C-alpha distance (Angstrom), angle and dihedral (degrees) to the residues before:
residue distance angle dihedral
M1 . . .
N2 3.85 . .
R3 3.73 92.1 .
A4 3.81 89.8 57.0
I5 3.72 90.5 48.9
L6 3.82 92.7 50.0
L7 3.84 91.8 48.7
G8 3.76 91.1 51.3
S9 3.81 94.7 83.2
A10 3.76 133.7 27.2
G11 3.81 89.4 -152.9
G12 3.85 90.0 47.9
L13 3.79 91.0 53.8
A14 3.73 91.8 50.5
V15 3.73 93.6 50.2
A16 3.80 87.7 45.0
L17 3.84 91.9 56.4
G18 3.73 91.4 45.6
M19 3.95 92.0 52.5
L20 3.76 87.5 45.3
A21 3.79 90.6 56.2
F22 3.89 91.6 47.0
G23 3.88 88.3 50.6
F24 3.78 94.3 53.1
V25 3.75 90.9 44.7
A26 3.77 88.0 54.9
G27 3.82 88.5 53.2
N28 3.75 94.7 -114.7
P29 3.93 111.4 105.5
Q30 3.87 91.6 169.5
A31 3.72 90.8 55.1
A32 3.77 89.6 46.5
K33 3.82 90.6 54.7
A34 3.77 91.0 50.6
D35 3.81 92.6 46.6
T36 3.82 87.0 48.5
V37 3.72 95.5 57.1
Q38 3.81 91.4 42.7
I39 3.72 95.4 50.7
A40 3.73 90.7 45.5
Q41 3.72 92.7 52.1
V42 3.84 90.4 52.0
T43 3.74 95.7 48.3
S44 3.74 94.6 45.6
S45 3.86 90.2 58.2
T46 3.81 98.6 43.0
D47 3.73 138.7 56.0
T48 3.81 93.9 -122.7
K49 3.85 109.9 151.7
I50 3.77 114.8 -132.3
D51 3.64 124.7 -153.1
R52 3.81 99.6 -130.5
K53 3.76 97.1 -169.7
E54 3.75 90.8 52.8
V55 3.80 91.8 51.4
E56 3.81 93.3 46.8
G57 3.70 88.8 51.4
I58 3.76 91.0 52.3
I59 3.76 90.4 52.1
R60 3.73 94.2 44.1
D61 3.80 91.8 48.5
Y62 3.87 90.3 50.7
L63 3.78 93.7 49.9
L64 3.84 92.7 47.0
K65 3.81 88.0 52.5
N66 3.83 94.5 42.1
P67 3.83 105.4 33.0
E68 3.86 90.2 156.5
V69 3.83 86.1 76.6
L70 3.80 87.9 71.4
L71 3.75 89.9 54.0
E72 3.76 90.0 49.9
V73 3.87 89.5 52.5
Q74 3.85 90.4 48.5
D75 3.81 91.0 49.9
A76 3.81 90.8 49.0
L77 3.76 91.4 49.6
E78 3.83 93.0 48.5
A79 3.76 90.3 48.8
K80 3.83 91.9 50.7
Q81 3.85 91.9 45.9
K82 3.93 90.2 50.7
E83 3.73 91.6 50.3
E84 3.75 92.0 47.8
Q85 3.79 89.6 49.9
R86 3.83 92.4 48.8
L87 3.76 92.1 51.3
A88 3.83 91.5 47.4
A89 3.88 90.8 48.5
L90 3.82 89.2 49.1
G91 3.83 90.1 58.1
V92 3.80 91.9 47.0
I93 3.76 92.2 50.7
K94 3.73 92.4 49.0
N95 3.84 94.1 49.2
S96 3.92 96.5 39.5
K97 3.81 99.2 38.7
D98 3.77 94.9 129.4
E99 3.70 94.5 46.2
I100 3.81 92.5 47.4
F101 3.85 98.6 43.6
N102 3.75 108.1 19.7
S103 3.85 109.3 36.2
T104 3.84 110.9 145.3
F105 3.70 89.0 -139.7
D106 3.80 96.2 60.4
G107 3.80 120.8 92.4
V108 3.83 118.5 -127.3
V109 3.72 129.3 -152.1
G110 3.80 129.2 179.3
N111 3.76 117.7 29.4
P112 3.84 109.7 -8.3
K113 3.77 88.6 -156.0
G114 3.71 96.1 42.9
K115 3.79 120.4 148.2
V116 3.85 93.9 -130.5
T117 3.76 124.9 46.1
I118 3.79 129.7 -160.8
V119 3.73 119.6 -170.6
E120 3.80 120.9 -155.4
F121 3.89 121.4 -159.8
Y122 3.84 103.1 -153.5
D123 3.86 143.8 168.9
Y124 3.76 120.4 -147.1
N125 3.87 90.2 -134.5
C126 3.81 94.7 47.6
G127 3.81 109.9 116.7
F128 3.89 93.0 -156.4
C129 3.83 88.6 51.8
K130 3.81 90.2 53.4
R131 3.86 89.3 54.9
A132 3.80 91.5 44.9
I133 3.78 92.4 62.2
E134 3.88 87.8 85.3
D135 3.86 88.7 54.3
M136 3.75 93.4 53.2
Q137 3.90 92.4 45.2
A138 3.79 92.1 48.5
L139 3.87 94.0 46.6
T140 3.76 93.8 49.7
K141 3.69 91.8 45.7
S142 3.74 95.6 51.1
D143 3.81 97.7 41.9
P144 3.82 116.6 50.6
D145 3.85 88.0 -173.0
L146 3.79 95.7 60.8
R147 3.73 122.8 107.3
F148 3.83 111.0 -165.2
V149 3.76 114.9 -160.5
L150 3.92 120.2 -162.5
K151 3.81 113.1 -150.8
E152 3.84 115.4 -167.6
F153 3.90 109.7 -128.3
P154 3.82 108.2 165.7
I155 3.66 104.6 -177.3
L156 3.85 103.2 140.5
S157 3.81 103.8 72.5
P158 3.77 145.2 -20.9
D159 3.83 86.4 -98.7
S160 3.75 88.0 61.5
Q161 3.74 91.4 50.5
K162 3.81 92.5 51.5
A163 3.77 91.8 46.5
S164 3.83 88.8 52.7
V165 3.81 91.7 51.7
V166 3.83 89.8 55.2
S167 3.79 88.8 44.4
M168 3.84 93.0 52.8
A169 3.77 92.7 45.2
F170 3.82 90.4 50.2
H171 3.79 90.5 50.5
L172 3.79 91.8 52.9
M173 3.74 90.9 51.0
H174 3.86 101.3 37.3
P175 3.79 109.8 17.2
E176 3.84 91.6 160.3
K177 3.85 89.5 61.3
Y178 3.83 96.2 40.1
G179 3.93 94.7 100.4
E180 3.73 90.0 55.8
F181 3.76 92.0 46.7
H182 3.74 90.3 48.2
T183 3.83 97.3 51.1
T184 3.86 92.5 42.4
L185 3.78 94.4 53.1
L186 3.71 99.1 37.6
G187 3.85 92.3 41.6
G188 3.78 93.7 45.6
Q189 3.85 126.0 109.7
G190 3.86 118.1 -106.6
R191 3.72 132.6 17.9
A192 3.81 122.9 -30.7
T193 3.81 110.7 -123.5
E194 3.69 138.6 158.5
A195 3.82 90.0 -94.7
T196 3.79 94.4 49.8
A197 3.78 91.0 45.9
I198 3.77 92.1 52.0
K199 3.78 91.2 47.9
V200 3.81 89.5 55.0
A201 3.84 89.9 47.2
L202 3.75 92.3 51.0
S203 3.81 92.5 47.9
L204 3.76 87.1 57.6
G205 3.77 93.4 54.0
A206 3.76 104.2 -92.4
D207 3.82 117.8 148.3
E208 3.81 108.8 -121.3
A209 3.80 97.6 -144.2
A210 3.78 91.2 49.2
L211 3.91 90.8 44.7
R212 3.67 93.8 53.1
E213 3.79 92.6 48.7
K214 3.80 91.0 49.4
M215 3.90 87.9 50.9
K216 3.84 86.2 66.5
D217 3.76 94.7 59.0
P218 3.90 104.9 125.9
R219 3.81 90.4 -143.0
I220 3.82 89.1 70.8
A221 3.85 93.2 62.1
E222 3.78 90.3 40.5
T223 3.80 92.0 53.8
L224 3.75 93.9 48.6
S225 3.77 89.2 50.5
R226 3.75 91.8 52.5
T227 3.83 90.5 47.5
Y228 3.75 91.4 54.3
D229 3.84 88.3 50.2
L230 3.71 91.0 48.9
A231 3.79 94.6 49.6
T232 3.78 90.4 51.4
K233 3.78 89.0 53.8
L234 3.78 90.6 50.2
S235 3.80 92.3 45.7
I236 3.75 90.9 -117.5
T237 3.78 108.9 154.1
G238 3.79 102.9 154.3
T239 3.85 143.2 38.5
P240 2.82 138.5 -72.5
S241 3.81 100.8 30.3
Y242 3.76 127.6 156.0
V243 3.77 141.5 -152.3
V244 3.78 111.8 -153.8
G245 3.74 117.3 174.9
N246 3.88 105.2 -46.5
E247 3.85 95.1 -22.0
V248 3.79 135.4 89.8
V249 3.80 113.8 -142.8
F250 3.85 115.5 -161.5
G251 3.80 124.7 -150.6
A252 3.80 137.2 0.6
L253 3.77 97.3 -56.7
G254 3.83 95.7 160.8
Q255 3.68 141.4 -110.4
Q256 3.86 96.9 -67.3
V257 3.73 94.2 53.6
L258 3.73 93.4 49.4
A259 3.77 92.2 45.7
E260 3.79 89.0 55.6
K261 3.89 91.4 50.3
I262 3.79 89.0 48.3
E263 3.86 89.6 53.0
E264 3.76 90.0 49.1
A265 3.75 90.3 51.5
K266 3.74 90.4 49.9
S267 3.74 93.5 51.8
A268 3.81 90.3 53.1
L269 3.87 93.1 58.5
């Protein structure tokens, strides 16, 4: 209702902003809000002429003397955007639960039948992902009820994409050895490429001809495409990122933060 009144007159809006500024200067933002509405109502129903330049000067003066107000506005905007992002992600997680938590193309470490699942979006050439291996290992070791899902999200380079194709092909052939493959390739020195990924796969007993044939499986490219789309919907733009319960966790925040999120997810069961 007040919004409609304020928008009813450009002059009324200018006066409202001016009075709002005076209210904050007086140290009473609530009074300023009330005065804003009152003045706006008056000016919307009369023909009072407002000196726009004078009002703009008042507002400019106020903001120059109280620049912290702009930071408060920025903080409020960021908080609003984060909440909107959280609610949007909640809807995506609810509607895409199987694709997030139960894709047949995702590797699983820890307890395959664990009560709580954490999903990591990772890239084999991500330095932060390399350091986060220890978090995964520590969490799965300390929590026998934890199911840790590894979702290929190669976004850093064509080499990353090719390494992921090898990884997904190896997982389809030898799911029981996937955890070892993952930690060996991600934890290795140098850049992950198709060649280095194949080398790791062969060292774990894969047949090269069969592996290269499996790499041609069209479902691999389709799955990667769906993962990119899913990440976009979840506002995931970097690695590592995680889905724990009904929450998206961005960045390599460390074992302690992830452990807290896992406990929160447990309590919600």
